[in-house]
N, C-alpha and C positions, 0 to 999 in steps of 0.2 A: 189831499188826505186819502189814506187807504180806506177801502170799504169797511162797513161795520161788521164786526165779528158775528157770525151766525150764533143765535142763542142756544142751539142744541149741542154745541161743542163742549166737551167736558172741561171742568174748571179746577180739578185737583188731580194729583198723580194717581190716586186710587181709581177715580172714575176713568182716567185715561187708560189705565191697565185693563179695566173691566171691558172697555170697548175695543181692545186689541190694538191700540196705537202706542204702546209703551216702548216698542223697539225703534231706535233711531236708525234711519238709513243715511249712509254717507251722501253728501251732496252730489258727488259724481255719479253714484248709483241712482240717485233720484232723477238726475238729468237724463241718464241713459235710459232708464225705464220709461220715462215720459216721452222721450224722443222716439223710442221704438214703438210705443203705443200709437203715437201720431202717425208714424210711417205705415203701420199695419192698417190703420183705419182710413188712410188716404187723406188725412187732415194736413193742411200746410202748416208745418211748425215755424215757418219764417214769414209771417204776414208783413207786407210792405217792402220786402227785399226784392229788388228787380234786377234781372240780368245775370244773376249768379246761379241759376237753376242747374246748369250742367257743368259748372266749373268749381266755384268756391264752395257752394253748399254741400255737395257730396264729400269734399275733403273735410269740411268742418264737422259734418255728421260722423264720419269715421273717427275723427279725433275725439269727439265727445263720447262716442260709444266705447272707445279704448280707454277713456278716463284720463286723457291728457290735458295738461295746461296748454294754452294756445296763444301764439302771437300772430296777429294779422299784419302783413307787410304790404304796403301799397302807397301810391302817391296820394296827395291831398284830394279830398272830395270824392273818394271812391266808396263811401258808405261804411267804413270800418267801425266807427262809433255806433252807427245805427245797427249794424249787425251784432255788435257786442251787447247792446241794450236789449236786443230781441231774445237773448238767452234767458231773460227773466221768464218768458212764457213757457220754458221747459221745467220750471220749478213747480212744486205743489202749490195750489192756491193758498192754503193755510197750513202752517206748521206749528206744533206746540213748543213753547219755551217756558223756562222758569220765570214766573212773574217777578219783575223787578231786577232780573239779572242783567249785568252790563253787556255780556257777550251773547245773549240769546241762546243759552245752553238748553239742550234737550232735558226735560224733567228727569229722565232716567239715566242721563249721562252728564252730570255736572262736572266741570273741569276747573273752576276757580275755587280757592279755599273757602270763600264766603258761601258759594252755592253748595259746596259739599257739606259744610257745617249745617246749613239750613235743611238740606235733604236728610241728613242724619237725625236732626232734631224733630222734624215734622212728619217724616215717613210718607204715608199715603195722603196726608193732608197738605202736602207741598202744593201751594197754589200754582195753577197753570194759566198762562196767557197764550194768545194765538197771534202769530206774526204773518202778515200778508206777504205774498211773493215779492211785491214791489219794494218792501222794506229789507229784503235780503240781497239787494244789489247795491254795491258800493263802487263809486267811480271817482278816480283821482286823476287830474291832469298833472303830468310830471313837469315840474318846473325846476330850474337850477337851485332855487332856494328851499326845496323840499328837504326836510330833516328826517333823521331816523325816528324821532319822536312822533312825527306826523303819521308814519306808516306803522311802526311797531309799538311805540309807547315810551314813557319816561316816568321818573319819579314825580309825584304830584306834591308840590311844596305845601299846599293847603292841608292835605291829609297828614303830612309830617307835623305841621304846626298844630294840629288838633291833638297831638300827644302820641301818635304812633311812632314806633322806632323806625329808623331809616332802613333797616333790613326787613321790615314787615312787607310781605307781598301785597298787602292790601293798600299800600301807599302808591301802587303803580297806577298811572293814568294810561289806559290802553289806546293804541293808535287805530288807524282805519282797518288794518288787516285783522287784528284780533276781534274787532267789533263786527267784522263780516263773517264771524264763525258760523258755519252751516249755511253759507251763502256764496256769492260770487264777488270777486274783487277785480275791477277793470282798471288798468293803468293806461291812460292815453299818452302817446308820444314817449314811450319808455326810454329811448336813447337820451332824451333831455334830462333824465335823472342822473345826478352825479354818480360816478362809479362807486364811491364809498357807500352811497345810499343803496345802490343796487346789491351790494354785498349783504345788506341786512335782509334781503329777500331769499337768500340761499337756503337758510334753514327752513323757512316757511314752505318752500317748494319741494324740498327733498325730505327732511326729517319731520315736517309738518308740526313744528313747534316754534316758540319764540323765546328769546333770552333778552332781558332788559337790564342794562347797566350792572352786569355781574350778579344779578339775582339768580338763585338756584331754581326759581320757579320755571317749570317747563309746561307749556300748555299744548296739549294734542289738538291743534287746530284742524278744522275740517273746512277747507275753502277750495274753490276753483279759481285759479289765477289766470286771467286773460289780459292781453295787452295789445296795443297797436303801435306801429312804427312806420316811418317813412324811409324808403331805401336810402335816400341821401343822408339820413341821419346817422347811418352806420359809419360814415367817413367824414362828414362835415361838422355838424353841430355836436355830435357825440356818438357813442356806440353802445351796444349792448355787450357787457363784459362776457367773455367766453364761458365762464362757469355758469352764468345765468342763462345764456343761450342753450347750453347743454341740458339744463333742467326743464326747459319747455319741451313737451312731448311732440308738439307740432308747430311748424311755421308755415303759414298759408298765405299765398300771394293773392291779393285782390286785384281788380282791374276795373277800368271804365266799361260801360255797356258795350258789348260786342256788336249788337244788332241795332239798326236804326229804330225799330219798333220799341225796343227796350229803352232807348234814350228818350223817345217821345212819352212812353208810359211813365218814366221817372219824372219828367217835367210836369206831366198832368197830375201826378200824385203829390209832388212836393210844392209846386208853385201856388202861392196865394194870389189868385188873379182877381183884380178889381173890375175887370171887364171881360166880355166874351172874346176869346182868342180862338178863331177857327182852326181846325186840325191842320190845314195846309200851312199856316203860319207857325204852329208848333213844330211842324216838320222842318220848316226853314231854320228855326232856331236850333233844332237837333243836328241838322246837317252842318250848320255853321260851326257849332261846337266841335263836331267830329273833324271838320276841316282844320280847325285850329290845332287839334291834337296831332295832326299829320304835317303841319306846316314847319318848314325849316326856320321861319322867322320867329317862332315861339320857342322859348327854352323848355324843351320837353322834360328836362330833369325835374322841374318843379310841377309839371303837369298842368292840365286845364281842368279844374274841378267841375264836378257835376253841378256844384252851386252856381257856376257861371251860366249854364243853360237855364237853370231855374230863375236866376236873377234877370236873364235876358227876356224870358217870357213875361215876367212880372213888369219889366220896363215897357215892353210892347203894350201890355194891358193898361199901364199907367198913361202912356201916350194917347191911347184911345179914349180913356176917361177924361183926360185934359181937353182933347178936341171936342168931346161931347159937351163939356162945360162951356167952352167958348162958343160953339155953334148952336147950342140948345137942343142937341139930339136927345131924345128921351131914353134910348137904350144904346150905350156905347158898344161898338164891335170893332175889334182891331182890323186894320187893313195893311197891305204891304208898305204903305207910306210910313207906317209907324215903326217899321224895322230900322229906319235910318237913325233912330235915336239910340240904338244899341251900342254901336262902336264908341260914340263919345262918352256915354255914361259908364260903360264897363271896361274901358281900356285899362284902367288902373288895376283890374283884377288879374291881368296877365303879366307874365315875365317874358320880355322879348330877348332874343339872342343878341349877343354882342355884335356891334356893327350895324344894327337896325335902327339906331337913334335917328329920329326925325322922319322915319318912314312908317311909323306905327299905324297911323290913320289910313294910309294908302293900302297897307296889307289887309287891315280889317275890312275896309270897304270892298276890296277885290274879293275876299273870301265870302263876304255876305252876298255880293252879287252872284257869285258862283252857286252858293247854296240856294238862292232864290230861283235861279235858272234850272238847277237840277230838280228842285221840287216841282216847278211848273212843268218841266218836260215829263217827269214821272207821272204826274196826275193828269196831264192833258195829252198823253201819248196817243198818237193815231188820229188826233183831231186836227183838221185843216183850219188854221186860223187866218189864212190868206183873205177870205172875205171880210173878216173883222179889221185887218190891217187896211184894206182898201176903204172900208167905211169910215174908219177914224181919219184916214188921210183926207177924206172929203168933209168930215165933220169932227174937228178936234175935240178931245175930251179933257176937261180941266178937273184936277183933283189937288190934294195937298192937305196940310195940317188944319187949315181953316175952311176947308170945303166940306160941308155935311154930306152924309151918305146919300141923302135924297137927291141932291144935285148931281152926284156922280151917276146914280142910277138913271136919272132923267137923260143925262148926256149919253149914257150907254144905250138907253132905249132908242134914242134917235139914230145912233149908229147901228143898233140891232136891226132896225127895219131895213137897212141897206145890206146887213150881213146875213140875212136869213136866220136860220136856227142855230147859228154858231154859239151865240151867247147863252141860249137855252141849254145847249149841251154842256157848256162850261159850268153853268150853275148846277147842273145835275152831277157833274164830276166832282165838284167842290162842295157838295151838300148844301147849296144855297137856294135850291128850287123849292117852291111851294110855301114860302114864308112871306108874310106881309111886311116884315121888318126889312128896310132897305139895306141895313148894315151888312149882312152876309153876302147879298148880291153885289154890293159895291166892293167888298173885299175880293170876291171871286173875279169880278171884272178887272180890277186893278192887277191881279196876278197875271191874267192873260195879257193885259197891256204891257206889263213889265217884261214878260217873256218876249213879246214882239220887239220891245226896245233892246233887250239884251242880245237878241239874234239879229239886230240891225235892220229890222223891217219897219220900225217906227222911230221917230225922233222924240226926245224928251227934253223939255226946257224948263228950268226952274226960274221963278220970278222972285223979286224982292219982297213980295207980300205973302211968302210962304205957300205959294201955289205952284203946281206942276202941270205942264201942258203936254199931252201926247198928241202928236200930229205926224 
C-alpha cells in the first residue's frame, strides 16, 4: 500500500492554485528536474544498481535529460527490469490528480470528456486527490497474447448496456498506457509483442495520443515509455518493428558486472542467505559465474544471468544450514565443502553449447575448482603453506558434509602446532581470527587445504559416509 497522504496537501483546485501547484509539469520535465537536482546534490539517483556506474547509467541519464523514450538491450539477468523500476525514484513523491478520474489527470489540465465537464461545473471546488510516485509506474510483460485492448483500450460492453450510445467516448475502457497518464510505462521483453500490437504504440510515442476503434477521441497523453529487450529477440522469437525502433530516442546496452568486486556486491545485495557465507566463498561464487560467461561450453547467446550467482550463494548457505541441522551446530557457517552442491543444483539454469551433451557436470566441476583455486591464491598470496602441507601429511584432517566445524578446527589445531603460525595467518587473511565461533576458522582452514589439494601438494579422498580426508 502507498504511504498515507500528508494532511496539509490541498484538496480542491482553488486551494491548489493558491499554494502555487496549479501548473502541471510534463512527466519528462519532472524526471529531468529531479535527476539534475540529485546530480547537483551528490545524491545517488540509482540506489541498488551495481556495476553500471561508468557505463550504462551515464547513457541513461543523458537520455532522460534529453526527454527520450528508452529501450534497454541486454542478455537475461543483467538488471534491466531493476533499472526500469528505479526510475520511480525520479518522480515527485506526491502529485495532484482529479479525484475519481480514471486517468489521473492534473486538476488544471483535464483531458477526458468526463473530467472536462466536472472541471467546468465545479471550477475551484473541483476535488483534488494525491497520487504517490509508486502508483505512477505501470509495468507490462509483453506476451504473444497481449491485445491492443490491454495496452490502449476498447469499447466497454457494460457501459454500452447501461444505455450509452456506441459512439459515446465514455463507453471506452482505457488500457494500461492511458491509465499511466503522467507516469511511466515499462514494457518488458518488447520483441515478444506481436508486430500488429507494436503498431498501436506508434501514436503514443510520436503524436502522444490514442485512438480506439475509430473513435474521434484523441487524448494528449503524457507518458515516458521505456522497454527492455534481449538481443536474440531481434532475430529469433520476434523483433521490434522498424517504425517503433525509430521512435525510441535511446537504445542502451546493458551488461554483466565488469569487475569482480561488483559481482560480489551484487550477490551480497540480492541473495537471501539463510546462513553466514564468508567473503572468500562469495568470491568463489562470483569467479565461478564469470568463468561460465567466458566458457566455450556455455551458450553465450543466452548468457549466464546474475540470478545464477545469487542462487549459487543461496545454495551454499542452504547446504551450511542443512549440515548444521544434521550435526547440531548452533550457528551455521558455509565452508568450501558446501560449494560442491552448486553444480548439481543449478545445472539446469545454464544453456550448454551443442556438442557438450553428457559433459555438463565435468565442465562445471572444472570451472568451480578453478574459481576456488584463483580465490585462494588471491587471498593467500605470498603465504608459504608448505609447513601446513607437511603437518597435514603427518596428521590428516577429516571434513565433509557431516563433520561439524568444531571437529575440523580441532584437527586443524593439531596440524597447526606442527605448522607454526601458518594457520593463524590464514585466519587473519580470511577474516576468521579473533572469534570464538569455530565456523569461520573451519571455512578458512578448508580453503587453505583445498588450495594445497588443487596444487597437488595434498591428497583428497572422499568416503561413502559423506566425509573427505586431506592427507
